[in-house]
Structure formats: structure tokens, C-alpha cells
VOTI-42718 format. One line per 8 residues: number of its first residue (from 0); their letters; for each residue x, z, y of N, C-alpha, C. Coordinates in nm, 3 decimals. Atoms other than C-alpha are relative to their C-alpha. Layout:
BEGIN
NUM) A) X:Z:Y:X:Z:Y:X:Z:Y; ...
% end
This chain:
BEGIN
0) MGKRVSMA) -0.059:0.050:-0.103:16.279:-6.915:-10.668:-0.089:0.051:0.130; 0.069:-0.062:-0.109:15.975:-6.798:-10.441:0.019:0.140:0.017; -0.042:-0.145:-0.038:16.052:-6.443:-10.493:0.120:0.037:0.046; -0.143:-0.019:-0.063:16.410:-6.474:-10.396:-0.009:-0.030:0.121; 0.044:0.055:-0.181:16.286:-6.658:-10.044:-0.047:0.098:0.032; 0.087:-0.124:-0.053:16.041:-6.373:-10.013:0.090:0.127:0.017; -0.072:-0.127:-0.032:16.298:-6.096:-10.056:0.103:-0.041:0.140; -0.100:0.039:-0.131:16.556:-6.284:-9.826:-0.063:0.020:0.111
8) LVLILSGQ) 0.090:0.000:-0.131:16.274:-6.297:-9.567:-0.007:0.133:0.036; 0.018:-0.165:-0.051:16.204:-5.911:-9.585:0.134:0.027:0.046; -0.131:-0.072:-0.045:16.571:-5.824:-9.564:0.039:-0.058:0.153; -0.023:0.048:-0.153:16.602:-6.050:-9.246:-0.089:0.050:0.087; 0.090:-0.063:-0.085:16.291:-5.924:-9.106:0.038:0.139:0.032; -0.042:-0.159:0.012:16.393:-5.549:-9.196:0.130:0.027:0.101; -0.114:-0.015:-0.094:16.731:-5.611:-9.020:-0.061:-0.014:0.157; 0.041:0.019:-0.132:16.568:-5.751:-8.704:-0.072:0.134:0.066
16) VSAQERGF) 0.084:-0.142:-0.023:16.331:-5.426:-8.700:0.111:0.108:0.034; -0.086:-0.092:-0.025:16.646:-5.200:-8.733:0.078:-0.031:0.132; -0.096:0.034:-0.108:16.827:-5.392:-8.458:-0.084:0.033:0.151; 0.085:-0.003:-0.134:16.544:-5.330:-8.199:-0.055:0.183:-0.006; 0.028:-0.113:0.015:16.534:-4.958:-8.295:0.015:0.069:0.160; 0.005:-0.064:-0.124:16.470:-4.709:-7.990:0.037:0.154:0.000; -0.068:-0.157:-0.020:16.632:-4.367:-7.895:0.022:0.021:0.128; -0.010:-0.042:-0.112:16.760:-4.172:-7.611:0.188:0.011:0.015
24) DPRLAVTL) -0.159:0.005:-0.006:17.134:-4.217:-7.461:0.033:0.129:0.060; -0.033:-0.139:-0.039:17.277:-3.867:-7.421:0.071:-0.020:0.141; -0.044:0.021:-0.131:17.456:-4.020:-7.116:-0.095:0.021:0.130; 0.107:0.003:-0.094:17.137:-4.026:-6.915:-0.088:0.130:0.000; 0.059:-0.127:-0.009:17.024:-3.691:-6.982:0.059:0.100:0.105; -0.033:-0.085:-0.124:16.988:-3.432:-6.701:-0.018:0.121:-0.026; 0.037:-0.148:0.041:16.999:-3.052:-6.749:0.004:0.061:0.138; 0.042:-0.071:-0.155:16.844:-2.842:-6.454:-0.029:0.131:-0.050
32) TTMSGKVV) 0.062:-0.128:0.012:16.781:-2.474:-6.400:-0.103:0.025:0.092; 0.114:-0.019:-0.111:16.470:-2.400:-6.235:0.013:0.137:0.070; -0.008:-0.148:-0.061:16.428:-2.114:-5.983:-0.041:0.095:-0.082; 0.060:-0.094:0.059:16.282:-1.925:-6.225:0.114:0.049:-0.121; -0.074:-0.029:0.092:16.576:-1.934:-6.446:-0.002:-0.094:-0.121; 0.036:0.065:0.156:16.433:-2.157:-6.728:0.111:-0.153:0.019; -0.057:0.130:0.027:16.673:-2.455:-6.848:-0.062:-0.120:-0.056; 0.064:0.101:0.026:16.536:-2.773:-6.856:0.080:-0.135:-0.026
40) EIRGPEII) -0.089:0.123:0.004:16.657:-3.116:-7.014:-0.101:-0.108:0.014; 0.083:0.078:-0.002:16.532:-3.434:-6.908:0.086:-0.125:-0.070; -0.071:0.084:0.087:16.628:-3.704:-7.171:0.041:-0.149:0.046; -0.001:0.132:-0.058:16.563:-4.010:-6.957:-0.083:-0.101:-0.086; 0.062:0.121:0.043:16.423:-4.351:-7.058:0.043:-0.018:-0.149; -0.020:0.039:0.126:16.399:-4.469:-7.408:0.102:-0.124:0.016; -0.099:0.093:-0.011:16.675:-4.727:-7.466:-0.006:-0.077:-0.145; 0.017:0.088:0.122:16.740:-5.000:-7.738:0.126:0.045:-0.062
48) TGADADLD) -0.121:-0.036:0.097:16.994:-4.879:-8.018:0.001:-0.099:-0.107; -0.049:0.084:0.126:17.141:-5.057:-8.300:0.061:-0.107:0.031; -0.088:0.125:-0.014:17.268:-5.415:-8.308:-0.019:-0.030:0.160; -0.006:0.037:-0.141:17.164:-5.462:-7.940:-0.002:0.114:0.084; -0.018:-0.118:-0.063:17.280:-5.136:-7.814:0.081:-0.045:0.139; -0.053:0.045:-0.138:17.449:-5.340:-7.520:-0.080:0.010:0.105; 0.092:0.002:-0.084:17.122:-5.346:-7.370:-0.026:0.134:0.050; 0.005:-0.129:-0.043:17.139:-4.953:-7.298:0.080:-0.010:0.134
56) YRWGPPTV) -0.076:-0.026:-0.140:17.365:-5.016:-6.996:-0.095:-0.078:0.102; 0.118:0.046:-0.133:17.040:-5.135:-6.798:-0.013:0.087:0.100; 0.033:-0.075:-0.068:17.005:-4.829:-6.687:0.102:0.079:0.098; -0.101:-0.045:-0.085:17.186:-4.678:-6.382:-0.011:0.148:-0.016; 0.016:-0.154:0.029:17.271:-4.320:-6.346:-0.106:0.080:0.077; 0.124:-0.064:-0.082:16.980:-4.084:-6.239:0.034:0.068:0.143; -0.004:-0.088:-0.122:16.933:-3.937:-5.892:-0.088:0.109:-0.024; 0.090:-0.148:0.001:16.824:-3.606:-5.859:-0.013:0.062:0.119
64) QANRTGKF) 0.026:-0.052:-0.151:16.651:-3.456:-5.549:-0.069:0.137:-0.029; 0.073:-0.122:-0.031:16.521:-3.111:-5.489:-0.076:-0.014:0.117; 0.061:-0.002:-0.121:16.254:-3.063:-5.248:0.053:0.110:0.089; -0.035:-0.094:-0.088:16.299:-2.865:-4.947:0.024:0.168:-0.025; 0.017:-0.148:0.059:16.203:-2.529:-5.102:0.072:0.034:-0.162; -0.071:-0.016:0.149:16.397:-2.601:-5.447:-0.076:0.022:-0.099; 0.121:-0.018:0.119:16.089:-2.534:-5.654:-0.021:-0.133:-0.098; 0.069:0.138:0.073:16.015:-2.905:-5.751:0.147:-0.100:0.005
72) VAVHYSGN) -0.103:0.082:0.015:16.292:-3.156:-5.879:-0.057:-0.127:-0.042; 0.022:0.123:0.027:16.252:-3.525:-5.882:0.114:-0.072:-0.053; -0.114:0.079:0.093:16.472:-3.724:-6.142:-0.065:-0.154:-0.012; 0.026:0.136:-0.009:16.468:-4.087:-6.069:0.091:-0.095:-0.084; -0.088:0.107:0.061:16.616:-4.357:-6.334:-0.045:-0.139:0.059; 0.024:0.129:-0.062:16.628:-4.719:-6.222:0.085:-0.091:-0.084; -0.081:0.106:0.083:16.738:-5.014:-6.428:0.081:-0.063:0.117; -0.105:0.077:-0.084:17.034:-5.203:-6.280:0.051:-0.130:-0.012
80) KAPWWASE) -0.028:0.129:0.062:17.044:-5.516:-6.482:-0.115:-0.089:0.004; 0.114:0.110:0.026:16.793:-5.840:-6.429:0.009:-0.048:-0.119; 0.144:-0.031:-0.020:16.570:-5.911:-6.584:-0.074:0.090:-0.057; 0.037:-0.116:0.044:16.515:-5.572:-6.710:-0.030:0.099:0.087; 0.030:-0.141:-0.085:16.450:-5.383:-6.404:-0.130:0.078:-0.053; 0.102:-0.125:0.033:16.246:-5.050:-6.453:0.026:0.113:0.046; -0.047:-0.136:-0.067:16.226:-4.731:-6.323:-0.127:0.123:-0.072; 0.051:-0.141:0.041:16.117:-4.381:-6.430:0.020:0.101:0.093
88) VYLVRPDG) 0.000:-0.122:-0.125:16.030:-4.069:-6.201:-0.059:0.128:-0.093; 0.037:-0.126:0.054:16.012:-3.729:-6.348:-0.034:0.121:0.085; -0.009:-0.123:-0.072:15.905:-3.417:-6.170:0.003:0.109:-0.083; -0.039:-0.160:0.088:16.051:-3.071:-6.306:-0.075:0.080:0.100; 0.100:-0.077:-0.076:15.774:-2.810:-6.205:0.096:0.134:-0.017; -0.061:-0.113:0.016:15.892:-2.457:-6.117:0.012:0.097:-0.132; 0.008:-0.053:0.128:15.777:-2.338:-6.460:0.058:-0.059:-0.126; -0.069:0.074:0.089:15.992:-2.574:-6.654:-0.064:-0.118:-0.038
96) RVDRLRND) 0.078:0.129:0.060:15.727:-2.828:-6.719:0.052:-0.128:0.054; -0.084:0.124:-0.057:15.865:-3.190:-6.687:-0.144:-0.127:-0.030; 0.103:0.111:0.042:15.580:-3.471:-6.623:0.056:-0.150:0.047; -0.039:0.133:-0.049:15.665:-3.836:-6.604:-0.122:-0.037:0.101; 0.101:0.046:-0.097:15.477:-3.970:-6.286:-0.070:-0.126:-0.024; 0.047:0.124:0.026:15.243:-4.233:-6.301:0.010:-0.119:0.114; -0.026:0.108:-0.107:15.285:-4.570:-6.114:0.124:0.035:0.065; -0.114:-0.053:-0.045:15.647:-4.507:-6.092:0.089:-0.099:0.001
104) AVFKVTWT) -0.101:0.104:-0.027:15.820:-4.846:-6.046:0.017:-0.023:0.151; -0.052:0.005:-0.135:16.001:-4.782:-5.753:0.154:-0.008:-0.014; -0.126:0.002:-0.037:16.336:-4.842:-5.619:0.079:0.125:0.044; -0.059:-0.133:-0.064:16.398:-4.516:-5.420:-0.115:0.101:0.020; 0.070:-0.124:-0.025:16.244:-4.163:-5.387:0.051:0.075:0.098; -0.044:-0.104:-0.114:16.250:-3.907:-5.098:-0.106:0.080:0.012; 0.115:-0.134:0.003:16.074:-3.570:-5.047:-0.033:-0.031:0.141; 0.030:-0.026:-0.099:15.877:-3.527:-4.751:0.064:0.125:0.078
112) VDGSYLIG) -0.079:-0.105:-0.050:16.007:-3.282:-4.505:-0.051:0.139:-0.047; 0.051:-0.130:0.015:15.770:-2.991:-4.591:0.012:0.007:-0.183; -0.004:-0.023:0.137:15.840:-3.055:-4.971:-0.127:-0.026:-0.096; 0.128:0.004:0.041:15.477:-3.108:-5.047:-0.027:-0.135:-0.100; -0.011:0.146:0.069:15.514:-3.500:-5.144:0.112:-0.064:-0.044; -0.127:0.110:0.031:15.756:-3.743:-5.304:-0.064:-0.130:0.023; 0.039:0.133:-0.037:15.746:-4.085:-5.159:0.059:-0.081:-0.091; -0.062:0.112:0.054:15.834:-4.380:-5.371:0.010:-0.154:0.069
120) FGDNTLTI) -0.004:0.147:-0.076:15.945:-4.724:-5.216:0.011:-0.102:-0.108; 0.000:0.110:0.106:15.857:-5.019:-5.468:0.023:-0.139:0.055; -0.054:0.139:-0.068:15.913:-5.407:-5.412:-0.123:-0.016:0.096; 0.095:0.039:-0.116:15.558:-5.435:-5.264:-0.076:0.102:0.004; 0.096:-0.108:0.008:15.406:-5.104:-5.301:0.065:0.134:0.048; -0.025:-0.125:-0.035:15.426:-4.743:-5.151:-0.066:0.112:-0.082; 0.070:-0.105:0.099:15.342:-4.456:-5.367:0.031:0.149:0.062; -0.003:-0.137:-0.043:15.299:-4.083:-5.258:-0.060:0.077:-0.097
128) WNVSGGLR) 0.047:-0.102:0.097:15.268:-3.806:-5.530:0.005:0.151:0.048; -0.024:-0.118:-0.050:15.183:-3.464:-5.446:0.043:0.091:-0.124; -0.051:-0.092:0.120:15.306:-3.155:-5.654:-0.084:0.039:-0.077; 0.101:-0.041:0.084:14.976:-3.086:-5.782:-0.035:-0.122:-0.088; 0.010:0.124:0.095:14.970:-3.435:-5.962:-0.079:-0.111:0.031; 0.100:0.132:-0.063:14.757:-3.660:-5.730:0.099:-0.098:0.035; -0.062:0.093:-0.052:14.882:-3.985:-5.603:-0.088:-0.068:0.084; 0.093:0.087:-0.113:14.794:-4.239:-5.325:0.117:-0.108:-0.006
136) QVAFQDIR) -0.089:0.094:0.014:14.927:-4.586:-5.332:-0.052:-0.145:0.089; 0.017:0.126:-0.084:14.929:-4.899:-5.086:0.092:-0.109:-0.071; -0.084:0.103:0.027:15.039:-5.230:-5.155:-0.012:-0.134:0.121; -0.004:0.083:-0.109:15.164:-5.507:-4.922:0.081:-0.143:-0.061; -0.041:0.121:0.056:15.288:-5.873:-4.980:0.158:-0.004:-0.027; -0.155:0.006:0.012:15.668:-5.811:-4.927:0.041:0.097:0.105; -0.068:-0.096:-0.082:15.837:-5.480:-4.808:0.129:-0.024:-0.009; -0.148:0.035:0.003:16.164:-5.588:-4.671:0.072:0.116:0.036
144) AFNYSSKN) -0.112:-0.114:-0.066:16.297:-5.236:-4.512:-0.081:0.105:-0.009; 0.081:-0.119:-0.013:16.170:-4.875:-4.518:0.079:0.122:0.009; -0.071:-0.102:-0.064:16.237:-4.556:-4.364:-0.088:0.107:0.007; 0.072:-0.096:-0.029:16.082:-4.220:-4.377:0.045:0.097:0.109; -0.063:-0.038:-0.092:16.122:-4.009:-4.059:-0.054:0.166:-0.015; 0.040:-0.155:0.003:16.087:-3.626:-4.006:-0.123:0.026:0.079; 0.143:0.004:-0.086:15.780:-3.704:-3.780:-0.113:0.006:-0.105; 0.093:0.010:0.098:15.611:-3.729:-4.128:-0.072:-0.139:0.024
152) EICLNLAW) 0.030:0.123:0.001:15.574:-4.109:-4.100:0.079:-0.087:-0.061; -0.073:0.119:0.069:15.673:-4.408:-4.285:0.000:-0.139:0.060; 0.003:0.123:-0.066:15.807:-4.717:-4.121:0.053:-0.093:-0.085; -0.008:0.089:0.108:15.779:-5.029:-4.322:0.017:-0.130:0.060; 0.000:0.154:-0.066:15.903:-5.406:-4.230:-0.065:-0.074:-0.094; 0.073:0.075:0.106:15.666:-5.627:-4.395:0.009:-0.164:0.041; -0.013:0.157:-0.018:15.664:-6.008:-4.417:-0.155:-0.045:-0.064; 0.125:0.030:0.022:15.330:-6.181:-4.439:0.031:-0.164:-0.004
160) YSPTTGQP) -0.022:0.148:0.028:15.335:-6.534:-4.599:-0.149:-0.093:0.028; 0.122:0.114:-0.032:15.119:-6.846:-4.525:-0.074:-0.040:-0.116; 0.055:0.053:0.123:14.860:-6.934:-4.785:0.039:-0.143:-0.029; -0.018:0.163:0.030:14.929:-7.280:-4.758:0.120:-0.053:-0.010; -0.143:0.055:0.040:15.307:-7.312:-4.749:0.072:0.101:-0.098; -0.106:-0.118:0.076:15.418:-6.986:-4.941:0.118:0.065:0.080; -0.126:-0.034:-0.091:15.676:-6.937:-4.650:-0.056:0.119:0.080; 0.024:-0.122:-0.119:15.688:-6.609:-4.414:-0.047:-0.059:0.102
168) SRTTEVHL) 0.064:0.031:-0.130:15.469:-6.648:-4.144:0.003:0.092:0.108; 0.004:-0.096:-0.080:15.506:-6.332:-3.949:0.059:0.135:-0.079; -0.076:-0.118:0.026:15.728:-6.014:-3.973:-0.058:0.109:0.093; 0.047:-0.106:-0.060:15.585:-5.698:-3.870:0.076:0.167:-0.035; -0.044:-0.134:0.021:15.674:-5.288:-3.829:-0.104:0.060:-0.026; 0.122:-0.090:0.044:15.406:-5.069:-3.970:0.022:0.137:-0.023; -0.017:-0.145:0.028:15.391:-4.707:-3.946:-0.118:0.039:-0.065; 0.117:-0.059:0.063:15.173:-4.505:-4.189:0.025:0.150:0.008
176) AVPSLTRI) -0.021:-0.156:0.015:15.105:-4.142:-4.169:0.006:0.052:-0.135; -0.010:-0.112:0.114:15.194:-3.896:-4.455:-0.091:0.117:0.002; 0.007:0.071:0.141:15.005:-3.819:-4.695:-0.131:-0.112:0.024; 0.104:0.077:0.018:14.711:-4.032:-4.585:0.021:-0.160:-0.024; -0.072:0.171:-0.003:14.907:-4.382:-4.566:-0.094:-0.072:0.081; 0.078:0.085:-0.097:14.657:-4.484:-4.278:0.103:-0.040:0.119; -0.069:0.057:-0.126:14.814:-4.716:-4.010:0.002:0.072:0.125; -0.001:-0.043:-0.136:14.898:-4.550:-3.699:0.078:-0.080:0.128
184) FEKDTDGQ) -0.071:0.060:-0.109:15.127:-4.813:-3.532:0.029:-0.114:-0.066; -0.053:0.133:0.063:15.205:-5.197:-3.587:0.045:-0.100:0.121; -0.054:0.087:-0.082:15.407:-5.443:-3.413:0.065:-0.099:-0.049; -0.068:0.089:0.065:15.551:-5.776:-3.459:0.152:0.007:0.040; -0.135:-0.024:0.012:15.920:-5.793:-3.517:0.112:-0.142:0.014; -0.085:0.130:-0.040:16.035:-6.155:-3.495:0.097:-0.034:-0.123; -0.090:0.005:0.127:16.218:-6.128:-3.854:0.090:0.095:0.009; -0.099:-0.087:0.000:16.423:-5.821:-3.752:-0.040:0.103:-0.084
192) QTCEAP) 0.057:-0.115:0.084:16.444:-5.532:-3.967:0.021:0.129:0.064; 0.024:-0.102:-0.069:16.363:-5.240:-3.767:-0.006:0.137:-0.056; 0.033:-0.123:0.052:16.301:-4.958:-4.004:0.098:0.039:-0.123; -0.126:-0.056:0.097:16.636:-4.943:-4.201:0.054:0.149:-0.005; -0.005:-0.137:-0.012:16.709:-4.604:-4.305:0.150:0.025:0.066; -0.111:-0.007:-0.079:16.986:-4.439:-4.104:0.123:0.015:-0.091
% end
């Protein structure tokens, strides 16, 4: 009797393992041709396949953005179904190499005017990657709105919370220089979102 129970348990457990297999969804793949003529495929994020395959719809369609020169391309995948929000950002280089960027939990990406930096806006973080592989990141309590201007500045609307009540106590507009992320301007906004993208 004990052997039968053990065998049944093994079958159940092996069924659970196969239900959680991971793979790639061909619908998420992006194929690009670099300026040098090399064809590159980004398969996208791994997804759950098998019995739980309905979870593979958590990823929205990727956004693809080339920098100003067209030499570098960013491919951004973002989850679109809570509670599984996730994000992955890939950088395609002129020679066809594809790198997944570190610290890529962002809602939106945009290139700087000169095409040297990729900016990622997250829930409470702002990340700048340079095309050489470095990054800078700053964090705030709550980023309510953001915009990047052609003056090479980032505008953020921030909410500051009271440590005693946990409620927003102040809202500000902050401008940061690119790529240093140093503050160059700050003012109170009385709850207004003044940095919305055009």
C-alpha cells in the first residue's frame, strides 16, 4: 500500500512540474536588421507553458525604439496583468549583440536626443543606461509623472509622504540633468502634475 501511495505522489508531483514549464512565446519575438545588415532575433521574456499557459498573456506587445543614429535599438517588454507586473529591456548593438539591461523594472523607455543614453522610468526609480554598458539610478518615494525634454532634462512630479500619517504631505516638480541625474530645479506643485509627456 505504501508503494502505491508513493507512486501516486510522484505522478502528481511530476504533473505539477510539467505544468510549470518555461519557454518562449513566438508572438513576443522581435526580428531586427542592424545597420551592418545582421539579422537579430530577440525571443523576449520566458513564459509559463503547459497547463498554466493562460499566464503567458501577462506580457504586452514589445515596444521597439532605435536611437537617433539608428545604430542602437531598445526592445522593451512590460507585463500587463497584475499581480505579475514585470519588465525586461534589451539593447541591440550595431554588431548584432543583444544585452539584457540590468535594473530594467521600468514602465517606459526613451532615448536621449543625442542617442547616447536610454532612460527608463519605473514606479519609484529612474534609470539611465549608456550604450557602453554603464548605468545610473535614483530612487524617490513616489514618481507621479515624468517627461524628458530636448534640453536634456528630466522632469519628475514627486509625492513626499509623511512618516507619521503615511499620507502625501507635499508634491514637487524636480528637474534632473542628463546623464548626471543631479537636481537643477525644484518647486512645489500643490498636487498638480506638471511634467506630463506632450
